[in-house]
Structure formats: structure tokens, C-alpha cells
N, C-alpha and C positions, 0 to 999 in steps of 0.2 A: 357254439358260435364263437368265432375267433375275435380277439381284440380289434383286429383290423376292420372287421365288419361293424363292430360297435362304433368305431371312430367315424365311420361313414354316415352314421345317423346324426343329422344336424339339429337335434334336440337333446337335452340332458337324458342320458341313458345309462342304465345299470344292469349288470348281469349278476344274478344271485345264484349261489349254490343251493343244493337241496336242504342244507342245514341252516339256511337263512342268512348266510354271510355273503358279502359282496366279493366276487372274484375279479371283477373288472368294472371300471366306470370310464366313460369317455371324457374328453377335455372339457366339454360344456358342463357336465355334472360336477367335475372337480373344481371348475372355475367358480361355481356357486359357493362351494364350501371353502375354497382357497386352501385345499389340502388334499392329499391322497385319501381315497375312500376304500382302498382294498382291505378286505378282512373286517369291514364294518358290518354291523347288524342293522335291522330296521330301527331298533331303539336308538342306535348311535346316530342314524340319519335324522331321526326326530329331534334329538338333542342338538346336533351340530347346526341344522338348518331351521330349528324352531318350527317344525311342521305343525300345522293346526288346521282346523276347519275354516272355510271361507268366512264364517261369522266370528272367528277368533277364538272359539272354544278349543280346548286341547283334544288331541287324538291319542289313541293307544295303538301299539304295534299291530294288534289283531285287526284294526279297522283299515289298515293300509292295503292298497291293491295287491302288493306283493305277497302279503299274508294269505289273501284269498286265492291268489294264483298258485302258491305252494300247496294249497289244499285241493288244487285241481280245477278251480274256477277261472273263467276268463273275466277279468275286471277291466271295464272300459270307461274312460272319461270320469274318473273319480276326482271331484274338485278338491284342491288343497291350497292352502296359503303357506308360503315359506318366507324366511328372511335370509337373504344372501349375506355373504361375509362382509360385503361393503355397506350393509345396512338397508339395501333396497328391499321393498316388499314385492314379492313375486307371486302371481297366481298361476297355477298349473292345473292341467287335466291329466291325471295319472292313469296310464293303461298298462296292465301287467298281463303277460301271456305265459302260460306254463310251457316248459320245454320237456318233451317226453322221450323216453326210451321204452317203447312198448306201452305198457300200462303205467309205468312208473314215471313220476315227475322228477327229473334230474336237475332242474334249475328253472329260473324265471327271468324273462327279459322284461324290464320295466322302463317305459319311456314317459317323460314328462313333457307335455305340450305347453309352452309358455303362452298364456292367454291374458297377460297383465293388461295390455292395451285394450283388449276387448272388454275386460272386466271394468276398466275405468270408464269406457264409453257407456257400458250398460248402467253403471252406477250413476253417471251423469244424466242419462236419459230417464232413469227411474226417479231421480231427484226432480227433473223437469216435469214429470208426469204426475207428481203427487198432488199438486194444486193447479191444474191446467187453467182454470178460469182466472186465477190471480197471476199466473205466470206471464212476465213481460215478453216472453218469447212465444212464437207461434206453436200451437199444438193442434194437430188434426187427427182424425181417424177416417180411413176410407174403407168401405165395404167392397169386397171383390175387386179391389185395386182401382176403383174409379169413383164410386158414389161417396160424397162427403156425408158422414153421419154425425160428425162433431167437429166444431171449429171454435177455439177460444177467441176472445176479442182481438188478440194480437194476430191470430191467423186470419180473421176476417179483414183486418186492416191490410195484411200482406196480400190477400187474394183479391181484395176490392169488393166490399159488401155492396149489394146483396149477391153479386155474381158468385161469390165463393161461399155462400151460406149452406147450411145443412140441407140435404135432399138434392143438391145440384151436383153435377159432375165436375170433377177436378180438371184443370187444364191438361192438355194432352201430354206435355213433358212430365208433369207430376204423375199422371196416371200410368205412363209407360214405366217409370222407375218403381212405382208401387207394385205393378204387375211383375216386374223382374224380381223384386224382393220376395213376393209370395212364391214365385216359381222356384227360386233358388233356396228359399228358406234361410237366407242370410241377410244381415243388415246391409243396406245400400246408402250411399250418400250422393248428393248432387248440389250444385250451386244454382240458385234461383234468383232472378232479378225482376223487380217490379218498379218501374219508374227509376228514381235515383237510389232506391234501396236495394241491397243485396243480402241474401240469406244463404246459410248452409243448412240443408234439410237432411235429416237422418231418417230412413225408412226402416222400421222394425216390424217384421212380419209376425203375426199371431196365427200360425198355420191352422190350428184346430178350429179356429173361429172364422177363418177366411177374411180377415181384415188386416189392415196395416196401420200402425200408429206412426205419425210423422211428427218429429220434434225439430223445431227450427231455432236458429240463433242468428242475430244480425251480424253480418260481416262487412257492413258498409264502410266503417272506418278503416278496416284492413284493406278493402278493395281500393279505397281512395289513396291510402298510403302506398299500396302497390303501384297504383297508377302514377303517383308522383315519383316513385322510385324509377319506374320505367321511363318516365319523361326525363328525369335527371340522367339516367343511363344513356338515353338517346342523345341528350345534349352533349354528354361527355364523348360519346362515340363520334358525333359530328365534329366536336372540337379536335379530337385526335385525328380524324380522317382529313380534315381540312387545314390542319396546322402546316405552316411552311417548314417547320422543323420536322425532322424525321423522328418517328416514334415506333418502337418495336416492343412487343410483349411476348414472353414465352410461357408455356405451361410448365408443370413441375418436372417434366422430362427434358426441358430445354428446347422443345420444338416450337417454332414460331407460330403464334396465333394471331398476331397483329403486325401489319406492315402497311403503314399509311401512305397517302399520296406524297407526303414530304419525302419519305424514304425512296419512293419510286423516282421522284425528280432528282434526288441527290445521287442515287446509285445507278439509275438507269435500269433497275430490275423491277419488274411488275410483281404485284402481290401473288398472283397465281403461280409464279415460278418458285416462290420461296416459302409460302405458308405450308406448315406441316413438315418442314425440314429442320434439322438441327441448326441452332443459331450459330454455334462455333464454326460449322462448316461453311455457312454463308459468309461469316466474318473473314475466315481464312481465304475465301474465294475472291473477295473484293479488295483486300488490303494491298497496299503498294509493297510488293515483295522487298524492294531495295530498302524501303524505310523500316519494314518489320524486322529484317535481319534473318539469319539462319535459324532453323528450328522453330519457326513461328507457329506452324500448324500444331505441333505437339504442345507448345506453350499455351496457345489459345484453348486447346482441348482441356488442359489441366486447369486453366482459370475457370472455364465454364463448369467443370466437374465440381470444383470447390464452391462456386456460387450456388449450384443446385443442391449440394450436400448440406452445407451449413449456413448459406445465405451471407457469407462474409468474404471480404477480400480487402486488402489494404487500401486500394484505390477506389473503393465503393463510395458513391455520393460525392465524387470529386470531379471537377472539370479536367478533361484530358484532351490533348491534341493528337489526332490520328490522321493518317493519310490513306486514301483509297485510290484505286485505279478503276474507272468506269469502262464499260464495254468499248467506247470509242478510243480508249488508250489514254485519255486525259487524266492527269493527277489532280485530285481534289483534296483540300485540307478541311478537316472536320473537327468540331469540338463536341465531345460526348460526355454524358453522365450516365452511369449505370446504377440501378437501385434494385433491391429485392423486396418481395412481399411474402410473408409467411402465410401458408394455407394449411389446412388439416393434413394434406398429403405431402408437404415439403415446402419448396420455395418457388415462386414465380419470379422471373427476371424481366426487368424493363429497362429500356434505354432511350435517351433523348439525344439526337444528333443534330447539329447545326452546321450548315455549309459556311465556312469562313474563308473560302478560297480568295474572294475578292479582297477581303480584309488583309489576308496574308500578302497578296500581291501589292496592296497599297503600302503595307509595312516594309516589304522588300524594296519598293520604289523609294520610300522615305529614307531607308538606310543608305541606298545608293546615292540619293540626293545629298544626304548629310555627309557622306564620305566625300562626294565630289565638292561640296561646299567647304569641308575641312581642308581638302587638298588645295582648293582655290584660294582660301584664306592664307594657307601656308605660303603658296606661291606669291600672293600679293605682299605678304609681310616680308618675304625674302627679297622680292623686287624692290619694295620700299627701302629696305635696309641697304641693299647693294647700290640702288640708284642714289640714295642719299649719301652713302659713303663715297661713291665714285664722283658725285657732283662737287664734293668739297674741294678737290684739288684744282679744277679749272676755276671754280668760284673764288678760291683763295688767290689765284693769280689775278683775276679781274679786280678783286678788292685791293690787293697790294699795289697793282699798277695804277689804279684810279687814285689811291691815297698818295702815291708818289707824284702823279700828275698834279694833284691838288697842291702839294707842298711846293713843287718847283715852279708851277706856272700860275698860281693864284695871284691875281692883280696884274699879270703881264698880258693877259688877254682881256677882251671886253667883259662887261658885267654878265652878259648872257652865258658866255663860256664858263665863268665861275659858277653860275647857278647849275649849269648842266653837269659840271664835274661833281658838284655837291650832291646832286640827285643820284649820280652813279654810285658815289661812295655810300650814301644812305641806303639805297636799294640793295647794294651788295651786302652791307652789314645785316640788313633785315633778312635777306635770303639766307645768310649764314645762320641766323637765329632760327629760321624756320626749318632748315635742314637738320640742325642740331636737335631741335625738338621732335622732328619726325623720326630721327634715329632713336631718341629716348622712348618715343611711343612704341616703336618696333621692338626695342629691347625689353619692354614690359612683358612680352611673350617669348622672345627668343633667348634672352639672357636671364634665365631664372633658375632657382634652386628648388629642390624638393621641399615640401612643407615639413616643418619640424616644430616641436615645442619652442616658443619664442616668448621671452619676458618682455611685455610691452613697456614695463617701467624703464628698462634699460634702453629700449628703442627711443622713448621720449627724451631721456637724458641726452642721448646722442644728437637728437634733433635740436635741442636747446643749445648744445655746444656748437653745432654747425651754423646755426642762425644767430649766434650771440651778437654779432655786429649789427645785423638788421634789427634785432629786437631792441638793442640799446638805442639805436638811432630813432626808432619809432616810439621809444619810451614805453615799450610793451611789457606786460607781466603775464607769464604762463602759470596757471595753477591746474592741478589735476587731482581727481579722486584716486583711491587705490585701483590700479589696473591689473588685469590678470595675465596669466600665461596662456597663449593661444597657439593654434597650429598655423604657421606662416613662414614665408620666406623673409628672414630678418631684414635684408637690404631693401626689398620691395615694401615691406611695412614701414620702414623708415622713410621711404620716398613718399608714401601716402600721407603720413603725418607732416612731413616737410612741405609738401604741396599745399595741404590745407592750412598750415600755419602761415606760409608765405602768402597765400591768398588773403588771409585775414590781415596781414601786414600791409599788403598792397591796397586793399579796399577799406582802410581805416578812416575814421572821421577826422578831418583836420582840426587841430587844436584840442583834441580830447585824448587822454591816455588810452592806449589799446589794452583791452583785457581779453585774454584767451583762456578758456577752461575746457579741459578734457575729462569726460566722464565715461563710465562703463557700467552696463547692467547685464546680468545673466539672462539668457533665453533658453529655449529647448535645444540643448546641444550646441549652443553658440553664445557669443558675446556681442552685444551691440555697443560700439563706441560712439561718442558724440564729441564734436569739436565746435564750441560756441564762441562767438565774438560779439563785440559791441560796435561793429563797423557800420557801413552805409546801408547794408541790406539790399534787397531787390524786390521787384514786383513778382507776383505769383506766376504770370505767364512766362517768365524766363527760367523757372526752376528746372525744367528739363533741358533747355537749350544749352545751359552752361557746361553740360557734360559732353557736348559734341565737339570733336576735334576742330581746332582753329576757329571756334565760334567765340565772338567777343560781344559784350554788351556796351563797351565804351570804345572811343577812339584810342589809337596808340599814343596820341599826344597827351590825352588825359591820364591814361594808365598804361605803362609800357607792358610788353609781353606779346606772346603769339596766341594765347588762348588755348594752350594744350595741357596745362597742369592738371585741371580737373578731369580731362579725358584720360590722362595717364592714370590718375587715381582710380577712376571707374574701371579701367581695364584691369588693373592689379587686383582690386577687390573682387571683381567677377571671376578672375582667374583663381581666386581662393574659394570660390563657391559662395560668395556673399553678395550683398546688394548695398548700393549707396544712394542716398537721397538727401534733400536739403529742405529745411523750413526757414522762412525768412520774412522779416517785416521791414519795409523801407524806413530808413532812419533809425532803426533800433538794433539791427544786426542779423546775423544768420547762424544757424546750427546745422552742421553736416553730421549725418548718421551713417555708419557703415557697420556691417556685420562680418565676423570671422568665426570659423569653427573653434569650439573649445578644445583645449589640449587633453 
């Protein structure tokens, strides 16, 4: 017999020479020993695999089936117990057949049939049968495959006493399985249900006596657990199938096994057209070629090969934006996440895809609107700056000639004419102030430098120098905490502090020395400045209004100005990426807060 023939036997098999040494052993035999067995003797096999009788007592080489076969006998189904190299207890039936050349035995073929599982079942059944009356599991005996000759209390409960009592015939399905067991001479199993209870029945034939012993055990808990699992699986299937998001799942070969309705709606491809096909092929077929770029088919194939081989990929479990082209030619934007699940045979791949086409369109529309708004704002700022600049020259002529008219003809005309001339002069002067402030407001965005580290201490010192006269006339004192270096346009930061201090000077309380204090505190990546005064303060409802261009809380007779200083301060602070706000109490003063990025 050749080694190739030996390898075809799918049970542990050995080929012995006439001298009792192994000339060949197949892979299953050597796997038990975890070593080559060539040139080993029966005694070596006993030692390596700890061969013994089923009851655990030792055997000697002459008892082995191979020894009997070498003596010319046919040894069939000799029971043995062995211990595999990994520690497993294995029960086998050893059959040894002599190989002859004429009358001479030239060798022996020995095959071990693994009966470990059967042995375990028989042992369990024997254990159940030892004390049938006390056994909590059903135990029955049927004569000729139908008549009940014994039933323990648990069996009577299962069958329904007295219907299942001794002397009665068993139910048809039990009788049929018992008859099958007797006819085949082999143990049979079946599941049996009675009411809410479920049992696994094992039918063990005793052929020489023509009866069948039936040993049962309750599997009710297992059946209920299986029912819950089935229910849970059905719920998951329904969730997957009815999800608006697209969901795909592949097997370990990368072939699609799940393609839900969400995928059908997103891609326009029905499940029947894609299931059972390679996922990479479907992906390559629907992707927007222009978006995917050249070589995308080979790239997708390589990605899927890696996913299926080791379940890993750098972009695994991350949200990715992709584009596909559906059969109508429409481009759709999707957001996808890919994940893998290990199985005994490799990796399954799953994917969740969401159609974000409308979201993308909204984002693009918002970007266009933002760009249009930015352009419009630039145009308006440019218009305001140019218009204000161009208006200065004719307005200057109007003011100059009205002032000349006032000087030359005041008192030479009637009183009404004097009043009219004064109105013209005052209106022209106010218009000049408004145009100058409008130009200043426009310059807050158009005449600016790049932000750079700026020492706020030096900026405050410059403000005090510039406002020295006004501060002296108001009897004001400015104090400040240590202030930091921030990222700012130095000239614009100076304008913010100047506008806030000027505002405090303008709205001071009569007859009381003005006190202005500048503070600063660190925040997350920024500094918050505060400018506090002890002026007249304001009501809560005006705290937002004061930052609107040309908005005033008082008449120009009570407090001069155009109402643009705080609007300019707000525009500068926001241009720096900060925010400005105010807290105030009428009669006690105000505190302005604004933030700037830390250097």
C-alpha cells in the first residue's frame, strides 16, 4: 500500500512492516502524536499516546490489534483510550488487517475510528439510566418500538399521565423514532415538545431484547433562548432592511450578502442585481469616475483584499465622503463608514452609507451666499468710503460759503435770514462730522494691518498722551492692572481704547472726579480686557443699541457726537476675532469688556 493511499483514509491510519515497525502513518495519526511516527514500534505508540483500555487499565503490545494482525488474525473494533499530544482524551476502535503475499504476512494496515463523542454520549446515557426513578430527566423503555414497559415520574410528566403510563402505546412520532433505532441498530435523537416544555430524546436500541431505552433531558431554556435570539435577529434584520441609511454586509470572500432598501434608494440598484457579487466590483461600478481619479478600480480591489485578509485599513471606522453616479446620471454625495467583523473563516466587511446630497447642496449654496455677501459688503464699504470722500469737497464749499455769508451779512438782513444762515452752517458742520465718522468706520476694515504681537501697555500709554488735555479738563485719572501682549493691529487697538476712554469722559457725572480703570484676565487662548468708569451708566435695554452705527441715547445738545465711536470699536474687535459687551448700572457707571487673541 502506498503512502498516497494511506493519506486518503480520513481516520488515523498506520502501516506496519512485518517486523512490527511503522513504515508510514497519515497526517491524522501523526497529528495525535504531534511527531513523525516512522520506524516506531507498537510499544513506542503505547508510550507516546499513553494507550490504555477504556476503563483506564494499561495494555501491553501483544493485546493491540496490530499484534494480532501480524499473527495472521483480523482484529476488528478493539476499543482503546489514548491521550493526544494536546492533552485530549480520545476513544478509538482499532481495526487491523494483515497484508499478505501468498501465505506470508508482509505487513498490517491499522485504522483507528474516533468514537470519542459517541463514548461521551453513551457514558452520559449510562449515568442517566443508573437510577431512573430518581432521575429528574425522563427515562422510558419501549418494547418492539411502541409499547411503553417503563416510564419514570419525569417521563410520565412529559407524556401526560396516565396517557403515557406503562402498557400504553407511545405517541406516533416517538414510536417511529424508536422503530428506526431498532431497525438501524444505532442511537437516534429527536426533539419532542409537550405544551410549553421541550425535550431532547435519545433512543438507544437493545437489539437482542427488541426494546429501546429512551433518555430525555429538558431543553426548554435553550429553546426559549433560541427563540429570543431568533426574535432579536429578526428585529435586527428589520432594522437593517428598513433603515433609510444604506447598509451592506459581505461574507469572508467579499461577496455581498446584505443590500438593504436604503442602498436601493441611494444607488438605484436593487438587491437582486448585486447580492452574491464582489463588493469592490459594485463599488467601482457606481463611483463617480471623475471624483475617484485614475486607477480607481485597482485601488478599490487592493483595499478590499486588505480588508478581507487582515481586517485592517487606515480609514476603517471613520466617516468618509464619497461620490457616486446613479443610473440616471445624477451625482450623489454620500458619507460612509466601513467596519470589519472577525469570524472563524476570516473577516466579514460591513458598511453604512448616508445620502448627504441635499446637505452638500445646502453647504454649497451657503458658501455662494457667504461669498456674495462678502462681495456685497466690500462693495458697500468701498461705496461708503468713496461716497464719503467725494462728498467732502462739495460739502466743504457749502460750509465755507455759508460761513462767509454769515460773517458778511449777519445783522444786515432780517432776523429770519440770520436764523436760516445759522441753520445752514450748523447743518453743514454736522454733515462734515458724520462724513468724517463714516470714513473712520469704513477705514476700520479697509485701512488695516496684519495682526502681530502688540504690547497693550504701550498702547495704553499712547492713548493717555493723546487724550491728556481732555483727561486734565475732566479731572480724570486712568489706572490699570498689568496688561499683556496680544495679537492685534496696534493702531486699531489704540483706537478701541481711545474710543472707550473718550466715551467715559463724555458721559461722566457732573461735579465728580472721573475714574477709569483698565483690567485684563487670561482666558482659553485669549485675553479679556475691561474698561470701567464711574460715569452716569445706562439702562439694561440700551446695552446692545449703543454699538449700532449712529445710534444715540441722548440729544446732541446734551452730549455732542455722532454715535459712531462704539460702533467702530465693535467692528475693530470683531475683525480681530473677538467680542465686545457692556455691563452698566444707572448712576454708578459702566464696564466695557472685549476679547483679543493671545500672542
